[in-house]
N, C-alpha and C positions, 0 to 999 in steps of 0.2 A: 830327392831324398834317397839316401842309401841305407844300408843296415847299420851303419855306425851311429846315426842320430841326425839331429838337425844341423843345418849349416848356420853360420853366423848371420847371414842375411835373413834367413827364415825366422830366427829367434828375434832379431831386431824388428822385423815386420810385425810379429805377434805382440811384442812389447808396445809398439806404436799403436796398434789397435786397442790394446788394453788401456793404455794411457788416454786415448781419445774417449773411450767408454766411461772411464772414471771421471774425466773432465765433464762430460755431458751429464752424468748423474749428479755431480756436485752442483752444476749450474741449475739443474732441475730442482734440487733441494732448496737452493737459494730463491728460486721463483715461487715455490710452493709454500715455504715457511711463512711469509707475510700473509698469504691467503688463508692459511690454516689459523693463524693468530686472529685475524679479523673475523673469521667464522666462529671461532671459539668465543670471542667477545660477544658476538651477536646472539649466539645460543645462550650464553650466560645471562644476557639482558632479557631475553624472552622468558627464560626460566624464572627469573626474579619477578618479572611482570605477572606471569601466570600464578606464582605463589602469592603475590600481593592481591590479585583478583580473587583467588580462592579464600584467602584470609578475610577480605572485606565481605564476601558473600556469606561466609559462616558467621561473621560478626553481626551482619544485618539480619540474619535468620533468627537471632535471639528475640527480636521484637516484631518480626513480620507477621502479618501483612500490615501495610500502612495506607490508610485512607485519607483523602483530602479533607473530609469532614471531621477529622480528629486531630487538630493541630497540636494537641499536647502529646500525642503518640510519637510523631516524628516531625521535627522542624529543622530546616537547614537553609543555608545560603551558599555563596560561592566557595567559601573556605572552611566553614564549620557545619556540622550537623550533629543532632543529638536525638535520642529516643529513650523511652522508658523500657528498661530491660530486666525489671524485677530486682534490681539492686537498690540500695538506699539513695544513690545518686544516679542520674541518667548516664547511659553510655554515650560517649562523645567521639567524634572524629574531627581532626584538625589537619589542615595543610600548613606545615611550617616551612617558611622560606628562609634560607640562610645562604647568602651569596649566590653562587651559580647552581645550587642544588635545592631540592625540596624534599620534604619527608611527610609521610602520612602517619599521624599519631592516633592510635585507637586506644581508648580507655574503656574498661568494662563497668564503670560505675562504682567499683570498690576502690577506695583510696589506698588500701594496702597492696593491691595488685600492681605489678609493674606494667606500664602501658606497652603496647606493641608499636614499634617504630619501623615503618617500611620505607626504603629509599625510593624516590621517584626519578624519572628520567629527565625532567626539565625543571628549571627554576620557577617558571610561571605556570602554575597548575590551578585548576578550579574544579568544583563539582558541577554536574549537570544532572537534573532530575527528569526522568521520563515516565509518563503514564501513557495510556492508550490514546489520549486526546491531546496532551500538551507536552512540551519540553521547555525547561527553563532553568534559571540559576537559583531558584528558591522553591522550597516545599513547605507548606502547601501552596499550590498556585493561587493566583488572584482570581482565577475563574471559579465561580460558585458551584459548578456542576460537580457531582460526586465522581471522584476518580480514585483509582488505586495506583500506588507507586509501583512501577514495573521494574525499574532499574536505576542505579546511580552510576553515572559515568565520571571518570576522572580525565579531564582534558588538559593538554599542554598547549600553551600559546607559543606559536612560532611566527616567523615572518610570513609564512604562507597561510596563517590563520590557526584556528583551533583544531587539534587532532586528538582523537581518543587514545589514551594510553591504556585504559582498561575500562570494562563495564561490568559491574556487579549486578547480576540479575536477582530480583526478589521474587521468590516463588509464591504464588497466591494460595499457599496451604494455610488452613485455619487450625486453630487450637481445637482439641477434642470437645470442649464445652461450647463450641460455636455452631450455630445453625446458619450456614452461609446462604445469603440470598444473592444469586448472580445478577439480578436486576439492580439492586441497591449497591452491590459490591461491598457488603458489610454483613456482620453478624446480626441476626434478629434478636 
């Protein structure tokens, strides 16, 4: 190179390097874009599942704790559950299946209130009830021992079997007027 500037061959070589760089960057963008889209979808699905779990936990906290010796307090099967929540009618949860999707419908016992409808990730879904001693698709369990409901899980059925979509924990906190007996797991 002299004081007059670049030669034509030097300029063509620089343009070729720039062209290769831009081509490589555009190929990288084409590879990364589908990965970013699938990651965004997975994050969105996780956020909606977490929101549904929090909503179900808050909804169940309205009537908790639930003991097996009080079947009128909470009763449930694979697709429905209900409990007394201080409203004229009981609070209910239903799994509604429509085609390839399912929804969780929560009502607060007040007929004037709009129910919460949460989308689920699978068409075949069911409730599973967990206590310290048992796990089953119905509450109260058929076992006659006194038990406290610890969580309600929402399962999806796939070709590999049942997998948990979410699990709403029920905290064993008692109302202020309760004198809780840890042996009986109930108010005295």
